[in-house]
Steps between C-alpha positions, in 0.01 A plus 500: 500500500570137402799467278639849571848559360704744707754691292793710627600761242844667554579810289666830593231697315204532741266634225576195289445254790163664567405484135616137472300395806187666361524332159599159632210484746269623223627230260450219755298543820697206654809724506574700816807728454724646772766748390850590619724775356835342587642151560547552876130581535427206274685258729316642803165450329603149400578421867179658630245369251423183316597557133421269208702683232757782477511745208814710501660776292862451393662844516449633856727711728727301734412153374400361161202274447739205461677587829156508658424160344819354654393628843150355460635162392707467814177454696228425242650258253189432292288812536398625150702809407432703185743767380284783352737766373549773247869409467472238232783299350569136438782521755269621775242231413771229502635622836151502646420146395841373611446658839176311542236741377171333402437740209627817336272768351610829341295808573315644206276793420126445542277297724541173309816428700293463817285231340819308415640552845178394675492181293869424574448554870188277511668221297821511710310482828265222388790294371685557828195400704440197283857384555465543877166311499658220298806482730281486809273237348800287399654542844178391672467209258854384579430532876197278456695247295772501764249358750428204275713198591528386139732656241322717248610584145320708236598456133376648178402307186867468399576352843701803609490549877317823592459459878604275789448491879756467775436126538613452140829676581552269796400180317710566185800666663484774237449870571184685384722696256635179349150354455312798356527514121644152467336280234415151630526329160826666389685556826377232748364188333757228458353359178199527265325198657422690816186410705478846656502676161249250365274581797534879454423484129199268550354731765543810276340315211212333686439748782474206742722466813748215523730346764847385398758307705848513355866531585600863550665669203683734740602288801639170375358195674209682662138415419228762472123494472357780288133610498463695177216745432425718199531874546190719462520539122674165439809697394721331759498273804505521880701221659480401866770244584655321797799278553382135534844341504449353844164349396658345186787369705256334739324333208828374361609355834159339544544321166848362592389390847177318420646164617535656848138607539438220751720673755350850460343615822139602535616848599583580137272778385406336168251219465701192399393158374616195311281260295587184310421432135143394592431828681527336842657702778849411624513801736357842570610760754276681751458805279354280229261340751395845624444620147251222421371454858636142525495362853851464648412152627452360150795304369527617141752245383338296214174704510357572152398864434147371422459405867560857616360744244192555286507395135585847364815525711587132435487559122718808527763329719523192275528717190791702638673181630473340156643807327811480717529120465460499121741784431746431775531871568382736777192715451359800680128529574317804634154437643239625739422273798215526744651478850376551854623856462312566172611485141883512472728497195786252497798456269600134490812349348468125430818309425569149373721277719729248337638174635856375443398354162374842379132399526242733650364344820310793652407866482587753770320825543546826688234772514535852638224748574521793252161647579635835617728526196214429263276747675774760475540430124122524446489823693790650304327400172171649611671820619675528169164474323359768732804721434434473123137603557617794709749608231213514249268699726380830357384659822566499877174326587591192290836484678336512843241237410770269364697548822206401717387209278853358494548539872173314556516232232873434469643591841172379659468792743162499671448875547663731246471874433677774305500841664586797275661821623277805456560839663683362807274199542504135406161431342379147440481451119464126433443219745404132529377354830436126511374535857141621522458819701874574515581850620709757308636851531369688200722802567825527697690819576871496411566754778423233758731208569243276670433269202733267319386638163614851595827371645582287196420789262688768696804279550478336156568159649307175527349420840407146606315443832459147632253587779306828476376464858855551622555804272475867604271609213131493439340256252176516300373174646588324831476163316811583298803322655782553249573749226731583212529855359712587194543860380430563129755779480335840512166359383375317812512161667400140450360352821423141590354368822416159644303362791793263575810589702821498296322452165764679292847349461813620319380368165168685534699822558743425216229424248283793610797744465580359156138543387473852645826604337362416156189704587702795624713515185187492283334771710808717461484452122130590492563808716789616277283447194220705659747781586631506142146527363434782742 
């Protein structure tokens, strides 16, 4: 039966073991008791059968219950072990606990002792199983976080570090053991006026994500960018961070070398330009021309911005130029620009240029395409919101629906389905197909290895296929060209398909695995809660 607890009872009195088995199984029908009349037989039974808990007498011929416990612990370090003995003394109890016994119960007269013993067995096993579930969940979570290229830190409301990923260890140079339990405010921050701490506290208070750029409090001279999110109950923060020292250094060098922009080659990746105090071009490189679709044959020297752009863009360019000219300081502008390749997001740094008399004679600008970075940030934010919704789910169906909705709306997968494991089959539970008439496999046997869903589930690994027509498995629809399948632990799979070849890249896989891991942890919690109620 589901939730069966297998008990090995070792006692040299066969009548007592038979009586104990009868009363324990009567007290709790989840208990299934196997008996042994000496410790050698007990060890054989332990090697032959799966056992969830051992109940042992103390005073037995040849070997005491504590000697037996020592033998058990050599191979089964955490298996619940209860000493159930008529030889009662504080010394025996202390020796048992010191040797690693889970509990100690003294035999008494009457049947009430079996009620106590049954409860102790059940509680010990459930606590042991819960610990194992939690350890496995944390291990899988850490494995998922290891795949993320950013560092990840989880802190509670007091800003004490409760979890980190391997990237954090590499980026900080500190071991996991050194980081866990450290308090950011007391042990890391250099002073009270700390931008990171201000960001953490504001996110906890407001519940709104923030991004902070600041010098590292751990690695002197290094810059980091932190994307800070509130935890599920706003009792802490999740921080994704990356080292941006190289980017900051590039910005610094750009500022000190603005007088040399004339000699920068068109092969530079950034869009570069220089305008005088009247917003007339002095120069612009090829990337700038490409960005605004300006013909390479046009000589831009002396051309006013009004001759090239519509009024909305002209007003925006003049306004930014005047801000730099009036303040004499660089500014950064982030904006969306319609290009020949669609809408792109650019980060521009516009710097004043000074002549020998200290007067501003021009502005110089450099813009880099940060579209992918912004999309990644938006996706991470949306996935965090979805993870919070999953954490609050009260049933499996809500978790599955959130998975599919997020995969469709956030990850923008065209064809999405969640298949749930039932009796050796993957059964389609929730799906979204943007393509009319798309085919699907409503039921897939796990005994067969001819579908990617069965393979991913059986192997518990993500499978990405760039071209299904070159694969050796069958598909539900010949129009499907690429696919991504992620196992949801023991519960099923999340599948996505596309009519385009190579539609799923490494970020699709990374984000899908992160989303599915949140779902799997929640499903484990719901399953455990259901088992406890049962």
